[in-house]
C-alpha positions as CSV (number, residue, x, y, z in Angstrom):
1,X,97.8,101.7,81.2
2,X,94.7,103.4,79.8
3,X,93.8,107.0,80.3
4,X,93.7,110.4,78.7
5,X,96.5,112.3,77.0
6,X,96.1,116.0,77.1
7,X,97.1,117.5,73.8
8,X,96.4,121.0,74.9
9,X,94.2,122.8,77.4
10,X,91.1,122.2,75.2
11,X,91.8,118.7,73.8
12,X,92.3,115.3,75.5
13,X,92.1,111.9,73.8
14,X,91.8,108.3,75.0
15,X,95.1,106.5,74.8
16,X,96.9,103.4,76.0
17,X,100.5,103.5,77.2
18,X,102.6,100.3,76.9
19,X,105.8,100.1,78.8
20,X,108.4,97.4,77.9
21,X,110.9,97.3,80.7
22,X,114.5,96.3,80.2
23,X,115.9,93.7,79.8
24,X,112.7,92.0,78.7
25,X,111.9,94.3,75.7
26,X,112.8,93.6,72.1
27,X,115.7,96.1,72.3
28,X,116.8,95.2,75.8
29,X,116.1,98.8,76.8
30,X,113.0,100.4,78.5
31,X,110.7,101.5,75.7
32,X,107.2,103.2,75.7
33,X,104.5,103.1,73.1
34,X,101.4,105.2,72.9
35,X,98.4,103.8,71.2
36,X,95.4,106.1,70.4
37,X,92.6,106.2,67.9
38,X,92.4,109.7,66.4
39,X,93.0,111.7,63.3
40,X,96.3,113.0,61.8
41,X,96.1,116.5,63.1
42,X,95.7,115.4,66.7
43,X,98.6,112.9,66.2
44,X,100.8,115.7,64.8
45,X,99.9,118.0,67.7
46,X,100.8,115.2,70.2
47,X,104.1,114.6,68.4
48,X,104.9,118.3,68.6
49,X,104.3,118.3,72.3
50,X,106.5,115.2,72.8
51,X,109.3,116.6,70.6
52,X,109.2,119.8,72.7
53,X,109.7,117.6,75.8
54,X,112.8,115.9,74.2
55,X,111.3,112.8,72.7
56,X,112.1,111.7,69.1
57,X,111.0,109.2,66.6
58,X,113.0,106.0,66.1
59,X,115.0,105.8,62.9
60,X,114.3,103.0,60.4
61,X,116.0,99.8,61.8
62,X,116.9,101.4,65.1
63,X,115.0,99.0,67.3
64,X,116.7,96.0,65.6
65,X,120.1,97.7,65.8
66,X,119.6,98.3,69.5
67,X,118.5,94.7,70.0
68,X,121.7,93.6,68.2
69,X,124.0,96.0,70.2
70,X,122.3,94.8,73.5
71,X,122.8,91.1,72.7
72,X,119.1,90.4,72.2
73,X,119.8,89.3,68.6
74,X,122.8,88.0,66.8
75,X,123.9,89.4,63.5
76,X,122.2,86.7,61.4
77,X,118.9,87.4,63.2
78,X,119.3,91.2,62.9
79,X,119.7,90.7,59.1
80,X,116.8,88.3,59.0
81,X,114.5,91.1,60.3
82,X,115.2,93.0,57.1
83,X,114.7,89.8,55.1
84,X,111.3,89.3,56.7
85,X,110.3,92.9,55.8
86,X,111.5,92.7,52.2
87,X,110.6,89.1,51.3
88,X,108.4,89.0,48.2
89,X,107.1,85.4,48.4
90,X,106.4,82.7,50.9
91,X,109.6,80.9,50.3
92,X,111.8,83.9,51.0
93,X,109.6,84.6,54.1
94,X,110.0,81.1,55.4
95,X,113.8,81.2,54.9
96,X,114.0,84.6,56.7
97,X,111.8,83.3,59.6
98,X,114.2,80.4,60.1
99,X,117.1,82.8,60.2
100,X,115.2,85.0,62.7
101,X,114.5,82.0,64.8
102,X,118.2,81.4,65.1
103,X,118.6,78.3,62.9
104,X,121.8,79.5,61.2
105,X,123.4,80.5,64.6
106,X,122.3,77.1,66.0
107,X,123.9,75.2,63.2
108,X,127.1,77.2,63.1
109,X,127.3,76.8,66.9
110,X,127.1,73.1,66.6
111,X,129.7,73.0,63.8
112,X,132.0,75.3,65.9
113,X,131.7,73.0,68.9
114,X,132.4,69.9,66.8
115,X,135.5,71.6,65.3
116,X,136.8,72.7,68.8
117,X,136.3,69.2,70.1
118,X,138.2,67.7,67.1
119,X,141.0,70.3,67.5
120,X,141.3,69.5,71.3
121,X,141.7,65.8,70.5
122,X,144.4,66.6,67.8
123,X,146.3,68.8,70.3
124,X,146.0,66.2,73.0
125,X,147.3,63.6,70.6
126,X,150.3,65.8,69.7
127,X,151.0,66.7,73.3
128,X,151.0,63.1,74.4
129,X,152.3,61.4,71.2
130,X,155.0,59.6,73.2
131,X,152.6,58.0,75.6
132,X,150.5,55.0,75.0
133,X,147.0,56.6,75.3
134,X,144.2,56.9,72.8
């Protein structure tokens, strides 16, 4: 949504408001972003107005933590976000992006399924050991 944000009675600036509605946002919660092209003092004045209305800045890592807590990311993916941010070369970045895409979770899920299937076959073999079935 485009429009004007009134900083005070004498100052308004052009801005865009982006709403990310739950559950389709990154965090799984409804989130709003304000985008505007202006200088630092106008930004600070707007922030003061927003803080007075009860808004606050997000803490570092808060969006990823909320995404994890709301089931939007698994733990490996949440950790991969930090790895993407702190990677220092293209190899680290590529590995972090694979984690973020869920490759580790996918592989461990496949291993877990195979182990559960094997365990169920072993249990069935023990339960029906006296019978002639394979």
